[in-house]
N, CA, C and O atoms as CSV, one atom per row, in Angstrom:
chain,resi,resn,atom,element,x,y,z
A,1,MET,N,N,0.810,-1.199,0.000
A,1,MET,CA,C,0.000,0.000,0.000
A,1,MET,C,C,0.856,1.267,0.000
A,1,MET,O,O,0.436,2.310,-0.501
A,2,VAL,N,N,2.060,1.165,0.567
A,2,VAL,CA,C,2.922,2.340,0.654
A,2,VAL,C,C,3.285,2.852,-0.737
A,2,VAL,O,O,3.199,4.050,-1.003
A,3,PHE,N,N,3.690,1.944,-1.623
A,3,PHE,CA,C,4.096,2.387,-2.949
A,3,PHE,C,C,2.914,2.943,-3.733
A,3,PHE,O,O,3.072,3.895,-4.497
A,4,GLY,N,N,1.735,2.361,-3.554
A,4,GLY,CA,C,0.539,2.898,-4.199
A,4,GLY,C,C,0.224,4.305,-3.715
A,4,GLY,O,O,-0.148,5.175,-4.503
A,5,ALA,N,N,0.377,4.520,-2.419
A,5,ALA,CA,C,0.126,5.853,-1.860
A,5,ALA,C,C,1.149,6.861,-2.370
A,5,ALA,O,O,0.809,8.015,-2.633
A,6,LEU,N,N,2.391,6.432,-2.510
A,6,LEU,CA,C,3.457,7.335,-2.962
A,6,LEU,C,C,3.432,7.567,-4.465
A,6,LEU,O,O,4.093,8.481,-4.957
A,7,ALA,N,N,2.681,6.756,-5.199
A,7,ALA,CA,C,2.645,6.885,-6.660
A,7,ALA,C,C,1.962,8.164,-7.123
A,7,ALA,O,O,2.230,8.645,-8.224
A,8,ASP,N,N,1.094,8.712,-6.306
A,8,ASP,CA,C,0.334,9.895,-6.712
A,8,ASP,C,C,1.122,11.170,-6.412
A,8,ASP,O,O,1.568,11.359,-5.280
A,9,PRO,N,N,1.304,12.051,-7.403
A,9,PRO,CA,C,2.089,13.274,-7.186
A,9,PRO,C,C,1.471,14.220,-6.149
A,9,PRO,O,O,2.199,14.903,-5.430
A,10,THR,N,N,0.153,14.265,-6.066
A,10,THR,CA,C,-0.485,15.135,-5.070
A,10,THR,C,C,-0.170,14.634,-3.659
A,10,THR,O,O,0.111,15.431,-2.763
A,11,ARG,N,N,-0.218,13.324,-3.463
A,11,ARG,CA,C,0.106,12.789,-2.139
A,11,ARG,C,C,1.570,13.015,-1.795
A,11,ARG,O,O,1.906,13.238,-0.632
A,12,ARG,N,N,2.444,12.961,-2.798
A,12,ARG,CA,C,3.861,13.259,-2.527
A,12,ARG,C,C,4.034,14.725,-2.124
A,12,ARG,O,O,4.853,15.037,-1.259
A,13,LEU,N,N,3.265,15.626,-2.748
A,13,LEU,CA,C,3.311,17.038,-2.344
A,13,LEU,C,C,2.835,17.202,-0.901
A,13,LEU,O,O,3.412,17.972,-0.133
A,14,MET,N,N,1.781,16.474,-0.542
A,14,MET,CA,C,1.260,16.551,0.819
A,14,MET,C,C,2.304,16.040,1.818
A,14,MET,O,O,2.499,16.637,2.877
A,15,LEU,N,N,2.967,14.944,1.480
A,15,LEU,CA,C,4.031,14.431,2.359
A,15,LEU,C,C,5.181,15.421,2.447
A,15,LEU,O,O,5.791,15.577,3.504
A,16,GLY,N,N,5.479,16.091,1.335
A,16,GLY,CA,C,6.513,17.128,1.360
A,16,GLY,C,C,6.160,18.252,2.309
A,16,GLY,O,O,7.025,18.777,3.010
A,17,THR,N,N,4.889,18.622,2.334
A,17,THR,CA,C,4.430,19.651,3.277
A,17,THR,C,C,4.629,19.179,4.710
A,17,THR,O,O,5.072,19.944,5.567
A,18,LEU,N,N,4.299,17.917,4.967
A,18,LEU,CA,C,4.485,17.370,6.314
A,18,LEU,C,C,5.963,17.296,6.691
A,18,LEU,O,O,6.326,17.546,7.840
A,19,LEU,N,N,6.801,16.957,5.738
A,19,LEU,CA,C,8.250,16.939,6.010
A,19,LEU,C,C,8.750,18.338,6.345
A,19,LEU,O,O,9.575,18.517,7.241
A,20,ARG,N,N,8.246,19.318,5.622
A,20,ARG,CA,C,8.672,20.705,5.816
A,20,ARG,C,C,8.118,21.298,7.106
A,20,ARG,O,O,8.846,21.944,7.860
A,21,ASP,N,N,6.823,21.078,7.359
A,21,ASP,CA,C,6.152,21.765,8.459
A,21,ASP,C,C,5.993,20.921,9.721
A,21,ASP,O,O,5.726,21.460,10.795
A,22,GLY,N,N,6.153,19.631,9.602
A,22,GLY,CA,C,5.984,18.761,10.763
A,22,GLY,C,C,4.556,18.290,10.944
A,22,GLY,O,O,4.335,17.121,11.258
A,23,ALA,N,N,3.593,19.152,10.757
A,23,ALA,CA,C,2.171,18.809,10.855
A,23,ALA,C,C,1.396,19.803,10.009
A,23,ALA,O,O,1.862,20.908,9.732
A,24,THR,N,N,0.200,19.386,9.605
A,24,THR,CA,C,-0.639,20.280,8.811
A,24,THR,C,C,-2.104,19.895,9.013
A,24,THR,O,O,-2.416,18.890,9.651
A,25,SER,N,N,-2.974,20.701,8.466
A,25,SER,CA,C,-4.413,20.467,8.584
A,25,SER,C,C,-5.035,20.526,7.194
A,25,SER,O,O,-4.400,20.959,6.232
A,26,VAL,N,N,-6.268,20.090,7.106
A,26,VAL,CA,C,-6.977,20.158,5.824
A,26,VAL,C,C,-7.081,21.607,5.338
A,26,VAL,O,O,-6.801,21.857,4.166
A,27,PRO,N,N,-7.473,22.586,6.189
A,27,PRO,CA,C,-7.526,23.977,5.697
A,27,PRO,C,C,-6.167,24.480,5.182
A,27,PRO,O,O,-6.114,25.192,4.179
A,28,ALA,N,N,-5.084,24.117,5.854
A,28,ALA,CA,C,-3.759,24.554,5.402
A,28,ALA,C,C,-3.413,23.934,4.055
A,28,ALA,O,O,-2.865,24.612,3.185
A,29,LEU,N,N,-3.727,22.655,3.873
A,29,LEU,CA,C,-3.459,22.009,2.592
A,29,LEU,C,C,-4.340,22.570,1.490
A,29,LEU,O,O,-3.903,22.690,0.345
A,30,THR,N,N,-5.588,22.916,1.828
A,30,THR,CA,C,-6.502,23.511,0.849
A,30,THR,C,C,-5.960,24.843,0.342
A,30,THR,O,O,-6.094,25.164,-0.839
A,31,ALA,N,N,-5.350,25.611,1.232
A,31,ALA,CA,C,-4.776,26.899,0.831
A,31,ALA,C,C,-3.532,26.715,-0.034
A,31,ALA,O,O,-3.204,27.577,-0.849
A,32,GLU,N,N,-2.846,25.595,0.144
A,32,GLU,CA,C,-1.580,25.377,-0.561
A,32,GLU,C,C,-1.734,24.641,-1.883
A,32,GLU,O,O,-0.968,24.883,-2.816
A,33,LEU,N,N,-2.713,23.745,-1.979
A,33,LEU,CA,C,-2.856,22.902,-3.167
A,33,LEU,C,C,-4.084,23.304,-3.987
A,33,LEU,O,O,-5.079,23.768,-3.431
A,34,PRO,N,N,-4.014,23.127,-5.299
A,34,PRO,CA,C,-5.137,23.523,-6.162
A,34,PRO,C,C,-6.207,22.438,-6.283
A,34,PRO,O,O,-6.669,22.150,-7.387
A,35,ILE,N,N,-6.610,21.830,-5.154
A,35,ILE,CA,C,-7.658,20.816,-5.164
A,35,ILE,C,C,-8.645,21.102,-4.037
A,35,ILE,O,O,-8.356,21.889,-3.135
A,36,THR,N,N,-9.807,20.464,-4.090
A,36,THR,CA,C,-10.860,20.722,-3.113
A,36,THR,C,C,-10.555,20.073,-1.764
A,36,THR,O,O,-9.692,19.203,-1.649
A,37,ARG,N,N,-11.288,20.522,-0.756
A,37,ARG,CA,C,-11.169,19.917,0.581
A,37,ARG,C,C,-11.499,18.432,0.538
A,37,ARG,O,O,-10.853,17.624,1.205
A,38,GLN,N,N,-12.501,18.081,-0.243
A,38,GLN,CA,C,-12.897,16.680,-0.348
A,38,GLN,C,C,-11.779,15.831,-0.943
A,38,GLN,O,O,-11.521,14.719,-0.482
A,39,ALA,N,N,-11.120,16.361,-1.965
A,39,ALA,CA,C,-10.000,15.630,-2.574
A,39,ALA,C,C,-8.854,15.491,-1.579
A,39,ALA,O,O,-8.223,14.437,-1.500
A,40,ILE,N,N,-8.583,16.547,-0.822
A,40,ILE,CA,C,-7.532,16.486,0.192
A,40,ILE,C,C,-7.867,15.435,1.235
A,40,ILE,O,O,-7.002,14.659,1.641
A,41,ALA,N,N,-9.127,15.407,1.671
A,41,ALA,CA,C,-9.539,14.414,2.667
A,41,ALA,C,C,-9.356,12.995,2.134
A,41,ALA,O,O,-8.930,12.107,2.874
A,42,LYS,N,N,-9.670,12.774,0.866
A,42,LYS,CA,C,-9.487,11.446,0.271
A,42,LYS,C,C,-8.018,11.069,0.197
A,42,LYS,O,O,-7.651,9.934,0.503
A,43,HIS,N,N,-7.175,12.008,-0.204
A,43,HIS,CA,C,-5.735,11.734,-0.258
A,43,HIS,C,C,-5.184,11.443,1.139
A,43,HIS,O,O,-4.366,10.538,1.306
A,44,LEU,N,N,-5.624,12.197,2.130
A,44,LEU,CA,C,-5.187,11.946,3.507
A,44,LEU,C,C,-5.634,10.567,3.980
A,44,LEU,O,O,-4.906,9.887,4.702
A,45,ALA,N,N,-6.831,10.157,3.571
A,45,ALA,CA,C,-7.319,8.821,3.941
A,45,ALA,C,C,-6.428,7.732,3.347
A,45,ALA,O,O,-6.119,6.750,4.021
A,46,VAL,N,N,-6.018,7.898,2.102
A,46,VAL,CA,C,-5.125,6.918,1.461
A,46,VAL,C,C,-3.792,6.867,2.182
A,46,VAL,O,O,-3.266,5.787,2.450
A,47,LEU,N,N,-3.238,8.050,2.501
A,47,LEU,CA,C,-1.960,8.092,3.226
A,47,LEU,C,C,-2.088,7.445,4.605
A,47,LEU,O,O,-1.172,6.767,5.071
A,48,GLY,N,N,-3.230,7.664,5.248
A,48,GLY,CA,C,-3.460,7.053,6.552
A,48,GLY,C,C,-3.599,5.542,6.459
A,48,GLY,O,O,-3.035,4.817,7.280
A,49,GLU,N,N,-4.349,5.053,5.462
A,49,GLU,CA,C,-4.513,3.611,5.271
A,49,GLU,C,C,-3.186,2.932,4.965
A,49,GLU,O,O,-2.983,1.771,5.320
A,50,ALA,N,N,-2.285,3.651,4.309
A,50,ALA,CA,C,-0.955,3.107,4.002
A,50,ALA,C,C,-0.037,3.162,5.220
A,50,ALA,O,O,1.080,2.646,5.183
A,51,GLY,N,N,-0.503,3.782,6.286
A,51,GLY,CA,C,0.299,3.863,7.504
A,51,GLY,C,C,1.368,4.932,7.483
A,51,GLY,O,O,2.292,4.900,8.297
A,52,LEU,N,N,1.257,5.890,6.556
A,52,LEU,CA,C,2.290,6.923,6.418
A,52,LEU,C,C,2.058,8.128,7.318
A,52,LEU,O,O,3.006,8.806,7.714
A,53,ILE,N,N,0.789,8.393,7.641
A,53,ILE,CA,C,0.493,9.560,8.475
A,53,ILE,C,C,-0.419,9.142,9.621
A,53,ILE,O,O,-1.015,8.065,9.611
A,54,GLU,N,N,-0.507,10.022,10.599
A,54,GLU,CA,C,-1.438,9.805,11.707
A,54,GLU,C,C,-2.133,11.113,12.036
A,54,GLU,O,O,-1.603,12.200,11.805
A,55,ARG,N,N,-3.323,10.979,12.578
A,55,ARG,CA,C,-4.118,12.159,12.955
A,55,ARG,C,C,-3.822,12.519,14.395
A,55,ARG,O,O,-3.625,11.659,15.253
A,56,ARG,N,N,-3.796,13.821,14.630
A,56,ARG,CA,C,-3.611,14.337,15.998
A,56,ARG,C,C,-4.702,15.375,16.233
A,56,ARG,O,O,-4.827,16.339,15.478
A,57,PHE,N,N,-5.480,15.174,17.272
A,57,PHE,CA,C,-6.571,16.094,17.559
A,57,PHE,C,C,-6.069,17.248,18.407
A,57,PHE,O,O,-5.407,17.051,19.426
A,58,GLY,N,N,-6.396,18.459,17.966
A,58,GLY,CA,C,-6.027,19.657,18.704
A,58,GLY,C,C,-7.204,20.145,19.519
A,58,GLY,O,O,-8.134,19.389,19.801
A,59,GLY,N,N,-7.160,21.396,19.892
A,59,GLY,CA,C,-8.271,21.982,20.636
A,59,GLY,C,C,-9.502,22.134,19.753
A,59,GLY,O,O,-9.383,22.450,18.569
A,60,GLY,N,N,-10.657,21.916,20.310
A,60,GLY,CA,C,-11.898,22.065,19.545
A,60,GLY,C,C,-12.014,20.998,18.479
A,60,GLY,O,O,-11.790,19.816,18.740
A,61,ARG,N,N,-12.372,21.429,17.259
A,61,ARG,CA,C,-12.540,20.485,16.156
A,61,ARG,C,C,-11.293,20.358,15.293
A,61,ARG,O,O,-11.320,19.663,14.278
A,62,ALA,N,N,-10.221,21.001,15.668
A,62,ALA,CA,C,-9.009,20.992,14.846
A,62,ALA,C,C,-8.374,19.603,14.805
A,62,ALA,O,O,-8.183,18.949,15.831
A,63,VAL,N,N,-8.056,19.181,13.594
A,63,VAL,CA,C,-7.364,17.905,13.383
A,63,VAL,C,C,-6.106,18.208,12.585
A,63,VAL,O,O,-6.158,18.854,11.538
A,64,HIS,N,N,-4.990,17.739,13.088
A,64,HIS,CA,C,-3.725,17.908,12.381
A,64,HIS,C,C,-3.200,16.535,11.975
A,64,HIS,O,O,-3.475,15.523,12.621
A,65,TYR,N,N,-2.452,16.534,10.910
A,65,TYR,CA,C,-1.862,15.303,10.394
A,65,TYR,C,C,-0.359,15.430,10.484
A,65,TYR,O,O,0.208,16.499,10.256
A,66,GLN,N,N,0.277,14.321,10.821
A,66,GLN,CA,C,1.742,14.310,10.899
A,66,GLN,C,C,2.246,12.982,10.360
A,66,GLN,O,O,1.502,12.005,10.282
A,67,LEU,N,N,3.510,12.961,9.992
A,67,LEU,CA,C,4.118,11.728,9.513
A,67,LEU,C,C,4.209,10.729,10.648
A,67,LEU,O,O,4.493,11.099,11.787
A,68,ARG,N,N,3.972,9.482,10.345
A,68,ARG,CA,C,4.126,8.431,11.343
A,68,ARG,C,C,5.595,8.026,11.378
A,68,ARG,O,O,6.135,7.613,10.351
A,69,PRO,N,N,6.257,8.133,12.528
A,69,PRO,CA,C,7.684,7.803,12.605
A,69,PRO,C,C,7.959,6.377,12.124
A,69,PRO,O,O,7.257,5.434,12.489
A,70,GLY,N,N,8.983,6.246,11.307
A,70,GLY,CA,C,9.409,4.941,10.824
A,70,GLY,C,C,8.520,4.320,9.772
A,70,GLY,O,O,8.726,3.162,9.407
A,71,ALA,N,N,7.537,5.049,9.272
A,71,ALA,CA,C,6.568,4.470,8.330
A,71,ALA,C,C,7.219,4.009,7.029
A,71,ALA,O,O,6.758,3.043,6.422
A,72,LEU,N,N,8.265,4.674,6.598
A,72,LEU,CA,C,8.902,4.310,5.332
A,72,LEU,C,C,10.030,3.296,5.492
A,72,LEU,O,O,10.592,2.842,4.496
A,73,SER,N,N,10.364,2.940,6.709
A,73,SER,CA,C,11.489,2.028,6.940
A,73,SER,C,C,11.346,0.691,6.218
A,73,SER,O,O,12.298,0.272,5.559
A,74,PRO,N,N,10.207,-0.004,6.307
A,74,PRO,CA,C,10.102,-1.278,5.580
A,74,PRO,C,C,10.265,-1.107,4.067
A,74,PRO,O,O,10.925,-1.921,3.421
A,75,ALA,N,N,9.672,-0.063,3.505
A,75,ALA,CA,C,9.790,0.166,2.060
A,75,ALA,C,C,11.230,0.516,1.690
A,75,ALA,O,O,11.736,0.050,0.670
A,76,ALA,N,N,11.884,1.322,2.500
A,76,ALA,CA,C,13.279,1.698,2.227
A,76,ALA,C,C,14.189,0.478,2.310
A,76,ALA,O,O,15.101,0.326,1.498
A,77,THR,N,N,13.949,-0.383,3.277
A,77,THR,CA,C,14.751,-1.601,3.415
A,77,THR,C,C,14.569,-2.488,2.185
A,77,THR,O,O,15.543,-3.003,1.637
A,78,TRP,N,N,13.321,-2.663,1.756
A,78,TRP,CA,C,13.053,-3.476,0.570
A,78,TRP,C,C,13.753,-2.900,-0.655
A,78,TRP,O,O,14.339,-3.639,-1.446
A,79,MET,N,N,13.691,-1.577,-0.811
A,79,MET,CA,C,14.330,-0.939,-1.968
A,79,MET,C,C,15.840,-1.135,-1.941
A,79,MET,O,O,16.443,-1.354,-2.991
A,80,GLN,N,N,16.462,-1.063,-0.775
A,80,GLN,CA,C,17.903,-1.286,-0.666
A,80,GLN,C,C,18.254,-2.725,-1.028
A,80,GLN,O,O,19.239,-2.971,-1.725
A,81,GLU,N,N,17.444,-3.680,-0.553
A,81,GLU,CA,C,17.697,-5.081,-0.878
A,81,GLU,C,C,17.517,-5.336,-2.372
A,81,GLU,O,O,18.317,-6.046,-2.982
A,82,ALA,N,N,16.483,-4.766,-2.956
A,82,ALA,CA,C,16.256,-4.930,-4.391
A,82,ALA,C,C,17.382,-4.294,-5.195
A,82,ALA,O,O,17.826,-4.860,-6.194
A,83,ASP,N,N,17.845,-3.130,-4.770
A,83,ASP,CA,C,18.947,-2.453,-5.445
A,83,ASP,C,C,20.212,-3.304,-5.393
A,83,ASP,O,O,20.921,-3.427,-6.392
A,84,SER,N,N,20.494,-3.884,-4.246
A,84,SER,CA,C,21.682,-4.739,-4.109
A,84,SER,C,C,21.577,-5.961,-5.009
A,84,SER,O,O,22.553,-6.342,-5.656
A,85,ALA,N,N,20.406,-6.575,-5.054
A,85,ALA,CA,C,20.214,-7.752,-5.899
A,85,ALA,C,C,20.415,-7.401,-7.370
A,85,ALA,O,O,21.090,-8.127,-8.100
A,86,TRP,N,N,19.828,-6.285,-7.803
A,86,TRP,CA,C,19.993,-5.872,-9.199
A,86,TRP,C,C,21.445,-5.541,-9.512
A,86,TRP,O,O,21.961,-5.912,-10.566
A,87,ALA,N,N,22.099,-4.843,-8.595
A,87,ALA,CA,C,23.503,-4.471,-8.824
A,87,ALA,C,C,24.357,-5.721,-8.979
A,87,ALA,O,O,25.223,-5.773,-9.852
A,88,GLY,N,N,24.123,-6.732,-8.138
A,88,GLY,CA,C,24.884,-7.983,-8.245
A,88,GLY,C,C,24.648,-8.673,-9.568
A,88,GLY,O,O,25.593,-9.149,-10.198
A,89,ARG,N,N,23.410,-8.732,-9.997
A,89,ARG,CA,C,23.100,-9.372,-11.279
A,89,ARG,C,C,23.712,-8.618,-12.446
A,89,ARG,O,O,24.251,-9.224,-13.372
A,90,LEU,N,N,23.629,-7.296,-12.400
A,90,LEU,CA,C,24.206,-6.494,-13.491
A,90,LEU,C,C,25.724,-6.615,-13.522
A,90,LEU,O,O,26.321,-6.638,-14.599
A,91,ASP,N,N,26.355,-6.694,-12.352
A,91,ASP,CA,C,27.814,-6.889,-12.308
A,91,ASP,C,C,28.205,-8.220,-12.935
A,91,ASP,O,O,29.176,-8.292,-13.688
A,92,ARG,N,N,27.446,-9.284,-12.624
A,92,ARG,CA,C,27.742,-10.605,-13.204
A,92,ARG,C,C,27.531,-10.588,-14.719
A,92,ARG,O,O,28.322,-11.172,-15.461
A,93,LEU,N,N,26.484,-9.930,-15.175
A,93,LEU,CA,C,26.232,-9.824,-16.603
A,93,LEU,C,C,27.351,-9.054,-17.299
A,93,LEU,O,O,27.818,-9.454,-18.365
A,94,LYS,N,N,27.776,-7.952,-16.693
A,94,LYS,CA,C,28.863,-7.155,-17.269
A,94,LYS,C,C,30.129,-7.985,-17.385
A,94,LYS,O,O,30.806,-7.939,-18.412
A,95,SER,N,N,30.459,-8.745,-16.345
A,95,SER,CA,C,31.659,-9.592,-16.365
A,95,SER,C,C,31.559,-10.640,-17.463
A,95,SER,O,O,32.531,-10.885,-18.178
A,96,ALA,N,N,30.392,-11.259,-17.603
A,96,ALA,CA,C,30.208,-12.286,-18.625
A,96,ALA,C,C,30.362,-11.699,-20.024
A,96,ALA,O,O,30.974,-12.318,-20.893
A,97,VAL,N,N,29.814,-10.520,-20.242
A,97,VAL,CA,C,29.907,-9.885,-21.556
A,97,VAL,C,C,31.349,-9.478,-21.848
A,97,VAL,O,O,31.821,-9.638,-22.973
A,98,GLU,N,N,32.045,-8.959,-20.852
A,98,GLU,CA,C,33.432,-8.523,-21.052
A,98,GLU,C,C,34.361,-9.703,-21.316
A,98,GLU,O,O,35.332,-9.581,-22.063
A,99,GLN,N,N,34.057,-10.858,-20.695
A,99,GLN,CA,C,34.902,-12.039,-20.908
A,99,GLN,C,C,34.680,-12.630,-22.292
A,99,GLN,O,O,35.589,-13.213,-22.883
A,100,GLY,N,N,33.494,-12.480,-22.791
A,100,GLY,CA,C,33.175,-12.987,-24.116
A,100,GLY,C,C,32.974,-14.488,-24.120
A,100,GLY,O,O,33.200,-15.150,-23.107
A,101,PRO,N,N,32.546,-15.037,-25.264
A,101,PRO,CA,C,32.296,-16.465,-25.366
A,101,PRO,C,C,33.599,-17.264,-25.250
A,101,PRO,O,O,34.659,-16.813,-25.685
A,102,GLY,N,N,33.500,-18.439,-24.666
A,102,GLY,CA,C,34.665,-19.306,-24.550
A,102,GLY,C,C,35.554,-18.990,-23.380
A,102,GLY,O,O,36.583,-19.642,-23.204
A,103,ALA,N,N,35.199,-18.009,-22.569
A,103,ALA,CA,C,36.035,-17.640,-21.420
A,103,ALA,C,C,35.439,-18.186,-20.143
A,103,ALA,O,O,35.681,-17.644,-19.064
A,104,GLY,N,N,34.662,-19.253,-20.249
A,104,GLY,CA,C,34.067,-19.829,-19.057
A,104,GLY,C,C,32.717,-19.237,-18.746
A,104,GLY,O,O,32.045,-19.667,-17.808
A,105,GLY,N,N,32.316,-18.257,-19.521
A,105,GLY,CA,C,31.023,-17.644,-19.310
A,105,GLY,C,C,29.975,-18.355,-20.137
A,105,GLY,O,O,30.237,-19.415,-20.705
A,106,PRO,N,N,28.821,-17.792,-20.204
A,106,PRO,CA,C,27.763,-18.412,-21.000
A,106,PRO,C,C,28.156,-18.472,-22.476
A,106,PRO,O,O,28.824,-17.579,-22.997
A,107,ALA,N,N,27.732,-19.530,-23.121
A,107,ALA,CA,C,28.063,-19.686,-24.535
A,107,ALA,C,C,27.337,-18.658,-25.374
A,107,ALA,O,O,26.198,-18.292,-25.084
A,108,GLY,N,N,27.989,-18.205,-26.391
A,108,GLY,CA,C,27.371,-17.255,-27.303
A,108,GLY,C,C,26.437,-17.971,-28.255
A,108,GLY,O,O,26.258,-19.185,-28.152
A,109,PRO,N,N,25.842,-17.241,-29.175
A,109,PRO,CA,C,24.942,-17.871,-30.149
A,109,PRO,C,C,25.735,-18.780,-31.082
A,109,PRO,O,O,26.918,-18.536,-31.322
A,110,PRO,N,N,25.097,-19.828,-31.613
A,110,PRO,CA,C,25.819,-20.738,-32.519
A,110,PRO,C,C,26.293,-19.991,-33.757
A,110,PRO,O,O,25.639,-19.068,-34.243
A,111,ALA,N,N,27.443,-20.418,-34.250
A,111,ALA,CA,C,28.040,-19.757,-35.420
A,111,ALA,C,C,27.448,-20.246,-36.706
A,111,ALA,O,O,27.841,-19.790,-37.780
């Protein structure tokens, strides 16, 4: 769900606001983004369902949203592992291509 939530550019802008400001509210996001309050509420719901943000109730009816600490850690760990796996495979492919056929690497196409 995290990658799906991050795929939308508007949600990434909202997360950028949270990174910059620490917390924000629907009225503050409405003033900053060119979308309706309803659209902002829907985007916040997606971010919340993905576990990226949490709601904090202020005085009265005020609701603020903030980043959930450590929310991106599992996704970041997965991306690092995937990057390492790809790098290893690409290094092996590069070595095989540089060695050429007959050097103990994979056989080339038949002549």
